[in-house]
Structures are given as C-alpha cells and as structure tokens.
C-alpha positions in Angstrom: 9.9 -1.0 5.5 8.3 1.7 3.3 7.9 0.9 -0.5 8.4 3.9 -2.7 7.3 2.1 -5.9 3.7 2.7 -7.0 4.0 -0.2 -8.7 5.3 -2.6 -5.9 2.9 -1.3 -3.7 0.0 -2.3 -6.0 1.4 -5.4 -6.5 1.6 -6.2 -2.7 -1.6 -4.8 -2.0 -2.7 -7.6 -4.7 -0.6 -10.5 -4.0 0.0 -10.1 0.1 -3.8 -11.0 0.6 -3.8 -13.4 -1.7 -0.9 -15.3 0.0 -2.9 -15.1 2.8 -5.9 -16.5 1.1 -3.5 -19.7 -0.3 -1.8 -19.9 3.1 -5.4 -20.6 4.3 -6.3 -22.6 1.7 -2.7 -24.5 2.1 -3.9 -25.9 5.7 -7.6 -26.7 4.7 -5.4 -28.9 1.9 -3.4 -30.3 4.2 -6.7 -31.6 6.2 -8.1 -32.7 3.1 -5.3 -34.8 2.4 -5.0 -36.4 5.5 -9.1 -37.0 5.9 -8.5 -38.8 1.7 -5.8 -40.7 3.1 -7.6 -41.9 6.3 -10.4 -42.9 3.8 -8.5 -45.0 1.3 -6.2 -46.8 4.0 -9.7 -47.9 5.8 -11.4 -48.8 2.5 -7.9 -51.1 2.3 -8.5 -52.1 5.8 -12.0 -53.1 5.6 -11.3 -55.0 2.3 -8.5 -56.6 3.5 -9.9 -57.7 6.6 -13.5 -58.5 4.9 -10.8 -60.7 2.2 -9.3 -62.5 5.4 -12.9 -63.1 6.9 -14.2 -64.8 3.8 -11.6 -67.3 4.1 -12.3 -68.4 7.4 -14.3 -71.9 6.9 -15.4 -74.8 9.0 -12.6 -78.1 7.8 -13.7 -81.2 9.5 -15.4 -79.6 12.6 -12.6 -77.4 13.3 -12.3 -73.7 12.4 -9.9 -72.7 9.5 -8.3 -69.3 9.2 -6.5 -69.2 6.1 -4.7 -65.9 5.2 -5.2 -65.2 1.5 -2.0 -63.3 0.0 -4.2 -60.7 -1.4 -4.9 -59.3 1.8 -1.5 -58.9 2.6 -0.4 -57.8 -1.2 -3.0 -54.8 -1.1 -0.9 -52.9 1.1 2.6 -53.2 -1.1 2.4 -49.4 -2.3 6.2 -49.6 -2.5 6.5 -47.3 1.2 7.9 -51.0 2.7 4.5 -51.1 5.2 4.2 -53.7 7.3 0.7 -55.7 8.2 -0.8 -57.2 11.1 -3.7 -59.4 11.5 -5.4 -61.3 13.9 -8.3 -63.1 13.5 -10.1 -64.8 16.8 -13.5 -66.5 17.6 -16.6 -64.4 19.2 -15.4 -65.6 22.5 -11.8 -64.5 22.2 -10.4 -67.7 21.1 -6.7 -66.4 18.4 -7.2 -68.6 15.3 -4.3 -67.0 13.7 -1.9 -63.7 13.9 -0.8 -61.6 16.2 -2.3 -61.9 19.6 -0.9 -58.5 21.3 -2.5 -56.5 18.4 -4.8 -53.8 19.4 -8.5 -54.3 18.8 -9.9 -51.5 16.9 -13.9 -50.6 17.7 -16.5 -52.2 15.7 -17.8 -48.7 14.4 -14.0 -47.2 12.6 -10.5 -47.1 12.4 -8.2 -46.5 15.3 -4.6 -45.6 15.2 -2.8 -47.1 18.2 1.1 -47.8 18.9 2.6 -51.4 18.5 6.1 -52.7 18.7 7.2 -49.0 18.5 4.9 -48.3 15.0 2.2 -46.1 14.6 -0.3 -48.5 13.2 -4.0 -48.0 11.6 -6.2 -50.6 12.6 -9.9 -51.8 12.1 -11.8 -54.7 13.0 -14.4 -56.5 11.2 -17.0 -58.8 12.8 -17.8 -61.8 10.0 -20.4 -64.9 10.8 -19.1 -68.5 10.0 -21.9 -70.9 9.1 -21.4 -73.9 11.0 -19.0 -72.3 14.2 -21.4 -72.8 16.5 -20.5 -70.1 19.4 -17.2 -69.2 17.8 -19.4 -67.2 15.5 -19.0 -64.5 14.9 -15.3 -64.2 14.5 -13.4 -60.9 14.8 -10.9 -60.2 11.9 -8.6 -57.1 12.9 -6.2 -55.9 10.2 -3.4 -53.0 11.0 -1.2 -51.4 8.7 2.1 -49.1 9.2 1.5 -45.4 7.9 4.3 -44.5 5.8 2.3 -45.2 2.7 -0.3 -43.1 4.4 1.9 -40.7 5.3 3.5 -40.8 1.6 -0.4 -40.1 0.5 -0.6 -37.3 2.5 2.5 -35.3 1.6 2.0 -36.2 -2.3 -1.8 -34.5 -2.3 -0.3 -31.8 0.0 2.2 -31.1 -2.5 0.2 -31.3 -5.2 -2.2 -28.8 -3.7 0.8 -26.4 -2.8 2.1 -26.6 -6.5 -0.9 -25.8 -8.0 -1.4 -22.9 -5.2 1.8 -21.6 -5.8 1.6 -21.3 -9.6 -1.6 -19.8 -9.1 0.1 -17.0 -7.0 2.8 -16.7 -9.6 0.3 -16.6 -12.6 -2.0 -13.9 -10.5 1.3 -11.9 -9.8 2.4 -12.0 -13.6 -1.2 -10.6 -14.8 -1.1 -7.8 -12.1 1.9 -6.9 -13.3 1.1 -7.0 -17.5 -2.2 -4.7 -15.9 -0.3 -2.4 -14.1 2.1 -2.1 -17.0 -0.6 -1.4 -19.1 -2.6 0.7 -16.8 0.1 3.0 -15.2 1.3 4.0 -19.1 -1.0 6.9 -18.8 1.2 7.9 -16.0 4.7 7.5 -17.1 3.5 9.5 -20.2 2.6 12.3 -18.6 5.8 11.5 -17.0 7.8 11.7 -19.9 5.5 14.8 -21.3 6.2 16.6 -18.3 10.4 15.7 -18.4 10.8 16.1 -22.2 13.8 18.6 -23.0 11.4 19.6 -25.9 8.9 21.8 -23.5 10.2 25.2 -22.6 7.0 26.9 -22.2 4.0 25.9 -19.6 1.6 25.0 -21.9 -1.5 22.7 -20.7 -0.3 19.1 -20.8 -2.3 16.5 -22.8 -2.1 13.0 -21.9 -4.3 10.9 -24.3 -6.1 8.1 -22.9 -5.6 8.9 -19.4 -7.7 7.0 -16.9 -10.2 9.1 -15.0 -8.1 8.5 -11.7 -5.2 10.1 -13.6 -7.3 13.0 -15.1 -7.5 15.3 -11.8 -3.7 14.9 -11.3 -3.3 16.4 -14.8 -5.7 18.9 -13.9 -4.2 20.0 -10.7 -0.7 19.9 -12.9 -2.0 22.3 -15.5 -3.8 24.7 -13.3 -0.6 24.9 -11.1 1.1 25.8 -14.6 -1.4 28.4 -14.9 -1.0 30.3 -11.7 2.9 30.2 -12.2 2.0 31.7 -15.8 0.1 34.1 -13.9 2.8 34.9 -11.5 5.5 35.4 -14.1 3.3 37.5 -16.0 3.2 39.9 -13.0 6.7 39.2 -12.5 7.0 40.7 -16.2 4.6 43.6 -15.3 6.3 44.4 -12.3 9.8 44.6 -14.0 8.6 46.9 -16.9 7.0 49.3 -14.6 9.6 49.2 -11.9 12.9 50.1 -15.4 9.7 52.8 -16.3 9.2 54.6 -13.0 12.7 54.5 -12.3 14.1 55.7 -15.3 13.1 59.8 -14.5 14.6 59.8 -11.0 17.7 58.3 -11.9 18.3 60.3 -14.5 17.1 63.3 -12.9 19.9 62.4 -9.7 22.1 61.8 -12.3 21.9 65.4 -13.7 21.7 66.9 -10.2 25.1 65.1 -9.6 26.6 66.5 -12.2 25.6 69.5 -11.7 27.2 69.6 -8.1 30.5 68.1 -9.4 30.2 70.9 -11.9 29.4 74.1 -9.3 31.9 75.6 -7.2 29.4 78.1 -5.2 29.0 76.8 -2.1 25.6 78.0 -1.8 24.6 76.5 -5.2 26.3 73.1 -4.1 24.5 73.4 -1.2 21.1 73.6 -3.1 21.8 71.0 -5.7 22.7 68.8 -2.7 19.2 69.3 -1.0 17.5 68.4 -4.7 19.7 65.5 -4.6 18.7 64.6 -1.1 15.3 65.0 -1.9 15.5 63.3 -5.0 16.9 60.3 -3.1 14.0 60.4 -0.6 11.3 60.3 -4.0 13.3 57.3 -5.3 13.2 55.3 -1.9 9.5 56.5 -1.7 9.1 55.2 -5.4 11.1 51.9 -4.5 8.6 51.4 -1.9 5.7 51.8 -3.8 6.7 49.5 -6.5 7.4 47.2 -4.1 3.9 47.5 -2.7 3.0 47.4 -6.4 4.6 43.7 -6.7 2.7 42.5 -3.9 -0.7 43.7 -5.0 -0.4 41.8 -8.6 -2.5 39.3 -8.5 -0.9 35.6 -8.2 2.4 37.2 -6.8 1.1 36.0 -3.4 -1.5 34.5 -1.1 -4.3 36.8 0.0 -3.8 37.1 4.0 -6.4 37.4 6.0 -5.3 39.3 8.8 -7.5 40.8 11.7 -6.2 44.3 11.5 -7.5 47.8 14.1 -7.6 50.2 11.3 -7.4 52.8 14.0 -4.0 51.0 15.3 -2.7 51.3 11.8 -3.4 54.8 11.5 -1.6 55.8 14.4 1.0 53.9 13.2 1.4 55.6 10.0 0.8 59.0 11.6 3.7 58.5 14.1 5.8 57.5 11.2 5.3 60.6 9.2 4.9 62.9 12.0 8.4 63.8 11.9 8.0 64.8 7.8 4.8 67.1 8.5 6.3 69.1 11.2 9.5 69.8 8.7 6.7 70.8 6.1 4.5 72.9 8.6 1.7 70.5 7.6 -1.3 70.1 10.1 -1.0 66.1 10.4 -3.4 64.3 13.1 -5.6 61.6 13.9 -9.1 62.0 15.3 -9.9 58.5 17.2 -13.6 56.9 17.5 -12.4 53.8 19.2 -11.5 50.9 17.4 -12.0 49.7 13.6 -11.6 46.1 13.6 -11.5 44.7 9.7 -9.7 41.7 8.2 -7.4 41.9 5.3 -3.7 42.0 4.3 -2.2 44.3 6.9 0.4 45.9 4.9 -1.6 46.4 2.2 -3.7 48.2 4.4 -1.1 50.4 6.1 -0.2 51.5 2.6 -3.5 52.4 1.5 -3.4 54.6 4.6 -0.1 56.3 3.9 -1.5 57.0 -0.2 
C-alpha cells in the first residue's frame, strides 16, 4: 500500500526500523529472562540441597536424614510448585525421599520428566563425618517449573512494556519533530493557496530549511517563466491588434465600395482588390503566428536536424504558382544538402521572408 502522506512516510521510516530493533531486543530479552530464571532456580535448588545435606548426621551409629522445613518452603512462591528430593549414600542406599527421582550430574542442573511433570533438578555431594563408606552422601532436589515459567513471563513482559513505551515515546517525539520540521512546508502551501495572492510575485517563507529552499527557488523560477510567457502573450495580442486593424479597415472599406458600386467592371476591380487584401491579411496572420512562436518563453526551443536545401525546395514549390502568376523568375540553385540544427518551422519562415 502506497502512503501518500509525507508525515506518515517519515514516521514509518523511523518507527518501522525501530520496531524491528525492538523485536530483536524482545527476543534477546526473552532469552535473558530464561537465563535469569534458570540461574535463580538453580541457586534455590543448591541452597535447598545444601540445607538438607547439612542436616544429615550420624546418630547412634546410623545415618539420620532429616528434611528441614526451610529446604522445602524456600520454593513457596505462590505458584504451587511441587518439590521432590532424594538422599542416598555413596553406594546408592536410599536414606529418604523418592527412590525413582532422576539424578542430575554433579556439574549442574538438568530438566527432566518425572510423574508426567517437567522438573528442574540438581544433585549435591556432601561429606558426613563418621559415615565411613557411606560418605559422601548425594542429595538430589527437583522442583516443578510453574514458578520458573512465571518468572520468565514477568521478566519478559516487563521488558516488553519498556520496549513498547520506548516505541510510543519515540513515535510521539518523531511526530512533534515532523510537525515542527514540516511547518515551513505548510506555510509555503498556505502562501501559494492564499486567496490574497492575485499575482505571480516570488514566494518567501521565513525560517525555511535548506532542504525546502530549493523547492521554493524552483517554484519562484517557474512563476518567473509563467510571467515571461504571459508578457509574451500580451505583446503578441497588442501586436496582432495593431497589425490587423489597418488591413481589416481597408477590407471593410473595399467591401462597402463593392456594395455601393453598380458598374460590373468596377465591382470586379474592387472584388479583386478585396481578394488581394484577404490574401495579405492571411499572410499577416501567418506572420503574427510566427511572431508568437518566436517570442521568448512562448515555447521550448527545438533542435531539429534540418536540411536547408530541402526546406528551400519546399518553400519554392509552395510559392511557385504565385511567382508564375506575377511573372517573377523564382528559382533555386542547389549545391547539395546543407544540414543544420534548429527550429524547422522558424527556418522555413525565414526562407519565406
């Protein structure tokens, strides 16, 4: 769809790339939110596993694994997550917890499926004094991902709201900037369309930017050409009125004489004179038309490739009957083509003259 508004086009050129950058930023923000939620969850898992491991001790020659409430309650974030744990000796003997709970590697956390639920798990090794071959014990703690996913959404929606506000504020400032920046152009429009302007005087727009100044100069140059053409038309009308007044008055007199004259020979003589006058008038009209074409600014100069010999031959053929009628010896001595570049109509009229 083509946007016809300059303001909307400029706004689109600013906001659309900014929106694309915001989209990329939102994608990276989502990955950062996921990494942050993983880090927080892993820290909580390690803290819970360490709290459980520190409560494992020898009691009357037997390892006692007591789960402290704090190790479970630290996951109570209001998202109703379930916590699973397993405590086992070095040789794999279960001390407490869920025997089928998956075990995470010692180097970090993993995500696994347990009882049709996704868990994030971590495993911690802890040495117990006096436990012998049962030491070190391994504590595995897993938690469902409801709180983890809620944290990702909160972080991502926070970044989304910030980016959306950024685009809105940027668009607002762009609109304000365009309004101020395009103000000289609007003043130029109002000046040109003003009903008070009845002439073609140059347009002046105070405060116009350097980008708009060429448009104003071009508009003023165009109005200068229009003024020149209008002046040429006025000169042509004045010349035509002056040149046609006398022949028309003479023809009117001759026509009146024909109407009053009763003798046939004199009427014929007057009609011949009237015919000759009409021919002169036609010739004058043709010359006036040529004059209008020759006026500066009346039309764009042409650059035709003309053969003067051919043009002279055409003029000779046109005027040969009149020359024969008047017993005028009219001829053309050709010396080959004479190519020139110019206005063909004006060159032929020059040869006629």
